[in-house]
Biotite code that builds the C-alpha atoms (Angstrom):
import biotite.structure as struc

atoms = struc.array([
    struc.Atom([0.000, 0.000, 0.000], chain_id="A", res_id=1, res_name="MET", atom_name="CA", element="C"),
    struc.Atom([1.293, 3.471, -0.891], chain_id="A", res_id=2, res_name="GLU", atom_name="CA", element="C"),
    struc.Atom([0.334, 6.904, 0.346], chain_id="A", res_id=3, res_name="THR", atom_name="CA", element="C"),
    struc.Atom([-0.112, 9.715, -2.168], chain_id="A", res_id=4, res_name="ALA", atom_name="CA", element="C"),
    struc.Atom([-0.726, 13.401, -1.646], chain_id="A", res_id=5, res_name="LEU", atom_name="CA", element="C"),
    struc.Atom([-3.322, 14.962, -3.939], chain_id="A", res_id=6, res_name="LEU", atom_name="CA", element="C"),
    struc.Atom([-4.192, 18.562, -4.665], chain_id="A", res_id=7, res_name="GLN", atom_name="CA", element="C"),
    struc.Atom([-7.939, 18.906, -5.198], chain_id="A", res_id=8, res_name="ILE", atom_name="CA", element="C"),
    struc.Atom([-8.688, 21.440, -7.936], chain_id="A", res_id=9, res_name="LYS", atom_name="CA", element="C"),
    struc.Atom([-12.453, 20.986, -8.110], chain_id="A", res_id=10, res_name="ASP", atom_name="CA", element="C"),
    struc.Atom([-14.961, 20.259, -5.341], chain_id="A", res_id=11, res_name="HIS", atom_name="CA", element="C"),
    struc.Atom([-16.524, 17.556, -7.534], chain_id="A", res_id=12, res_name="LYS", atom_name="CA", element="C"),
    struc.Atom([-13.428, 15.448, -6.963], chain_id="A", res_id=13, res_name="ALA", atom_name="CA", element="C"),
    struc.Atom([-14.437, 14.886, -3.341], chain_id="A", res_id=14, res_name="TYR", atom_name="CA", element="C"),
    struc.Atom([-17.542, 12.974, -4.385], chain_id="A", res_id=15, res_name="ALA", atom_name="CA", element="C"),
    struc.Atom([-15.446, 10.873, -6.733], chain_id="A", res_id=16, res_name="PHE", atom_name="CA", element="C"),
    struc.Atom([-12.870, 10.149, -4.029], chain_id="A", res_id=17, res_name="LEU", atom_name="CA", element="C"),
    struc.Atom([-15.586, 9.244, -1.538], chain_id="A", res_id=18, res_name="GLU", atom_name="CA", element="C"),
    struc.Atom([-17.032, 6.815, -4.111], chain_id="A", res_id=19, res_name="SER", atom_name="CA", element="C"),
    struc.Atom([-13.625, 5.172, -4.465], chain_id="A", res_id=20, res_name="LEU", atom_name="CA", element="C"),
    struc.Atom([-13.419, 4.945, -0.692], chain_id="A", res_id=21, res_name="GLU", atom_name="CA", element="C"),
    struc.Atom([-16.850, 3.291, -0.550], chain_id="A", res_id=22, res_name="ASP", atom_name="CA", element="C"),
    struc.Atom([-15.584, 0.676, -3.016], chain_id="A", res_id=23, res_name="LEU", atom_name="CA", element="C"),
    struc.Atom([-12.567, 0.022, -0.729], chain_id="A", res_id=24, res_name="ASN", atom_name="CA", element="C"),
    struc.Atom([-10.187, 1.120, -3.469], chain_id="A", res_id=25, res_name="ILE", atom_name="CA", element="C"),
    struc.Atom([-8.706, 4.010, -1.507], chain_id="A", res_id=26, res_name="ILE", atom_name="CA", element="C"),
    struc.Atom([-8.815, 5.336, 2.031], chain_id="A", res_id=27, res_name="LYS", atom_name="CA", element="C"),
    struc.Atom([-9.126, 9.070, 2.603], chain_id="A", res_id=28, res_name="LEU", atom_name="CA", element="C"),
    struc.Atom([-6.791, 10.138, 5.370], chain_id="A", res_id=29, res_name="LEU", atom_name="CA", element="C"),
    struc.Atom([-7.619, 13.830, 5.431], chain_id="A", res_id=30, res_name="ARG", atom_name="CA", element="C"),
    struc.Atom([-10.951, 15.187, 4.361], chain_id="A", res_id=31, res_name="LYS", atom_name="CA", element="C"),
    struc.Atom([-10.737, 18.755, 5.684], chain_id="A", res_id=32, res_name="ASP", atom_name="CA", element="C"),
    struc.Atom([-8.151, 21.373, 4.924], chain_id="A", res_id=33, res_name="LYS", atom_name="CA", element="C"),
    struc.Atom([-6.126, 22.088, 8.040], chain_id="A", res_id=34, res_name="THR", atom_name="CA", element="C"),
    struc.Atom([-5.225, 25.650, 8.838], chain_id="A", res_id=35, res_name="SER", atom_name="CA", element="C"),
    struc.Atom([-1.567, 26.504, 9.095], chain_id="A", res_id=36, res_name="GLN", atom_name="CA", element="C"),
    struc.Atom([-0.605, 27.552, 12.596], chain_id="A", res_id=37, res_name="GLN", atom_name="CA", element="C"),
    struc.Atom([2.033, 30.248, 12.997], chain_id="A", res_id=38, res_name="LYS", atom_name="CA", element="C"),
    struc.Atom([5.272, 28.956, 14.469], chain_id="A", res_id=39, res_name="LEU", atom_name="CA", element="C"),
    struc.Atom([5.194, 31.757, 17.035], chain_id="A", res_id=40, res_name="SER", atom_name="CA", element="C"),
    struc.Atom([1.798, 30.495, 18.223], chain_id="A", res_id=41, res_name="GLU", atom_name="CA", element="C"),
    struc.Atom([2.828, 26.855, 18.088], chain_id="A", res_id=42, res_name="LYS", atom_name="CA", element="C"),
    struc.Atom([5.933, 27.304, 20.208], chain_id="A", res_id=43, res_name="TYR", atom_name="CA", element="C"),
    struc.Atom([4.791, 30.144, 22.475], chain_id="A", res_id=44, res_name="ALA", atom_name="CA", element="C"),
    struc.Atom([5.705, 29.405, 26.086], chain_id="A", res_id=45, res_name="GLY", atom_name="CA", element="C"),
    struc.Atom([7.720, 26.275, 25.296], chain_id="A", res_id=46, res_name="LYS", atom_name="CA", element="C"),
    struc.Atom([11.017, 27.594, 26.701], chain_id="A", res_id=47, res_name="LEU", atom_name="CA", element="C"),
    struc.Atom([11.399, 28.457, 30.354], chain_id="A", res_id=48, res_name="PRO", atom_name="CA", element="C"),
    struc.Atom([11.740, 32.219, 30.838], chain_id="A", res_id=49, res_name="ALA", atom_name="CA", element="C"),
    struc.Atom([15.342, 31.915, 32.043], chain_id="A", res_id=50, res_name="LYS", atom_name="CA", element="C"),
    struc.Atom([16.420, 29.948, 28.976], chain_id="A", res_id=51, res_name="VAL", atom_name="CA", element="C"),
    struc.Atom([14.541, 32.309, 26.662], chain_id="A", res_id=52, res_name="ALA", atom_name="CA", element="C"),
    struc.Atom([16.265, 35.337, 28.223], chain_id="A", res_id=53, res_name="ASN", atom_name="CA", element="C"),
    struc.Atom([19.687, 33.691, 27.948], chain_id="A", res_id=54, res_name="GLU", atom_name="CA", element="C"),
    struc.Atom([19.030, 32.850, 24.317], chain_id="A", res_id=55, res_name="LEU", atom_name="CA", element="C"),
    struc.Atom([17.889, 36.390, 23.576], chain_id="A", res_id=56, res_name="GLN", atom_name="CA", element="C"),
    struc.Atom([21.011, 37.800, 25.264], chain_id="A", res_id=57, res_name="ASP", atom_name="CA", element="C"),
    struc.Atom([23.206, 35.469, 23.210], chain_id="A", res_id=58, res_name="TYR", atom_name="CA", element="C"),
    struc.Atom([21.492, 36.509, 19.976], chain_id="A", res_id=59, res_name="ILE", atom_name="CA", element="C"),
    struc.Atom([21.884, 40.200, 20.831], chain_id="A", res_id=60, res_name="THR", atom_name="CA", element="C"),
    struc.Atom([25.566, 39.698, 21.694], chain_id="A", res_id=61, res_name="LYS", atom_name="CA", element="C"),
    struc.Atom([26.161, 37.754, 18.467], chain_id="A", res_id=62, res_name="SER", atom_name="CA", element="C"),
    struc.Atom([24.524, 40.482, 16.379], chain_id="A", res_id=63, res_name="ARG", atom_name="CA", element="C"),
    struc.Atom([26.595, 43.166, 18.068], chain_id="A", res_id=64, res_name="ASN", atom_name="CA", element="C"),
    struc.Atom([29.782, 41.180, 17.436], chain_id="A", res_id=65, res_name="GLU", atom_name="CA", element="C"),
    struc.Atom([28.804, 40.722, 13.807], chain_id="A", res_id=66, res_name="TRP", atom_name="CA", element="C"),
    struc.Atom([28.099, 44.435, 13.349], chain_id="A", res_id=67, res_name="ASP", atom_name="CA", element="C"),
    struc.Atom([31.352, 45.501, 15.016], chain_id="A", res_id=68, res_name="SER", atom_name="CA", element="C"),
    struc.Atom([33.621, 42.994, 13.266], chain_id="A", res_id=69, res_name="ARG", atom_name="CA", element="C"),
    struc.Atom([36.608, 44.317, 11.407], chain_id="A", res_id=70, res_name="SER", atom_name="CA", element="C"),
    struc.Atom([37.748, 42.553, 8.288], chain_id="A", res_id=71, res_name="ILE", atom_name="CA", element="C"),
])
């Protein structure tokens, strides 16, 4: 058995796919379009505050070093 990803271009295709599923030819894994969640919303609050502050300080320091570099 293989899994294939399809892009539906016409709503009529859903009826056709459901008919194929009724005949046990295919199995629909996803019937509804899922909304894309922003990464900022997905990962909000995942880091402890201390770690987040340390990371932010490191990023700021790295940017300052990059801006003040002499080549």
